[in-house]
C-alpha positions in Angstrom: -12.7 45.9 31.0 -10.5 44.9 33.5 -10.2 41.1 33.0 -9.7 42.0 29.4 -6.3 44.0 30.5 -5.4 41.1 32.9 -5.4 38.9 30.3 -3.8 40.9 27.6 -0.7 41.9 29.9 -0.6 38.2 31.2 2.8 36.3 29.5 2.8 33.5 32.2 3.2 30.6 29.7 3.9 32.9 26.6 5.9 30.8 23.8 7.9 32.6 21.5 6.9 32.6 18.3 10.8 31.6 16.6 9.9 28.3 19.1 6.5 27.4 17.5 7.7 27.7 14.0 10.9 25.2 15.2 8.4 22.8 16.6 6.1 23.4 14.0 8.4 22.8 10.8 9.8 19.7 12.8 6.6 17.9 13.3 5.4 18.6 9.7 8.7 17.0 8.6 8.0 14.1 10.5 4.4 13.4 9.5 5.2 13.6 6.0 8.3 11.1 6.1 6.0 9.0 8.9 3.2 8.8 5.7 5.5 7.9 3.2 6.4 4.8 5.0 3.6 4.3 5.2 2.2 4.5 1.7 5.3 2.3 0.6 4.4 -0.4 3.5 0.9 -0.5 2.3 1.6 -0.9 -1.4 4.0 -3.7 -0.7 1.2 -5.3 1.6 -1.3 -4.8 -1.4 1.5 -6.3 -3.9 2.1 -9.2 -1.6 -1.7 -9.8 -1.6 -1.5 -10.0 -4.8 0.8 -12.1 -5.2 -0.5 -14.4 -2.9 -3.6 -14.8 -4.9 -1.8 -15.3 -8.7 -0.4 -18.4 -7.0 -4.0 -19.7 -5.8 -3.9 -22.6 -8.5 -6.9 -22.1 -10.2 -7.1 -25.2 -12.4 -9.6 -27.5 -12.2 -11.7 -30.4 -14.0 -13.9 -32.6 -13.1 -15.4 -35.3 -15.7 -19.0 -36.2 -17.0 -21.8 -37.6 -15.0 -24.8 -39.4 -16.2 -27.4 -40.8 -14.1 -30.7 -42.6 -14.4 -32.2 -40.0 -16.5 -29.5 -37.1 -16.6 -25.8 -36.5 -17.5 -23.5 -33.4 -17.6 -20.6 -32.8 -19.6 -17.3 -32.5 -17.8 -15.4 -29.4 -17.6 -11.7 -28.0 -18.0 -9.8 -25.0 -16.7 -5.8 -24.3 -16.8 -4.7 -21.1 -15.2 -1.8 -19.4 -17.2 0.9 -17.8 -15.8 0.3 -13.8 -16.1 3.0 -11.9 -17.9 4.4 -10.0 -14.9 4.3 -13.6 -13.0 8.3 -14.0 -13.2 9.0 -13.9 -9.2 8.2 -17.7 -8.0 9.8 -16.5 -4.7 7.5 -14.1 -3.0 8.8 -13.6 0.3 10.9 -10.5 1.2 10.4 -9.5 -2.9 9.0 -6.7 -3.8 5.7 -7.9 -5.7 6.2 -8.1 -9.8 5.0 -5.0 -11.6 4.4 -2.6 -8.7 7.6 0.0 -8.9 6.7 2.9 -6.1 9.6 5.0 -7.3 10.4 4.5 -10.4 14.6 4.9 -11.3 15.0 7.9 -13.9 16.1 6.5 -17.8 18.4 8.8 -20.2 17.2 11.9 -21.6 14.6 12.4 -18.6 16.3 15.7 -16.4 
């Protein structure tokens, strides 16, 4: 019981609760801002990856081949532009059709 009363009365290293609230508030605000920035940059990088993949030329063709006992017909595939692919230079620009923050339109309030 004597040791418990010593711990109860010991004020060495005591931090005022208002200081803890201030430090905790600053840390929470910093974490929220940091996570929002990480979210935006992850969306940007994934959009850049999607743009890079969509710019791969997927058109191919091969003509028919005839051998001694068999033959194959030729085939052709042409890649068409997607409805969002208007930007041909993806370096340093926002990815197409991905909006992290939508601007307010008239009538919303």
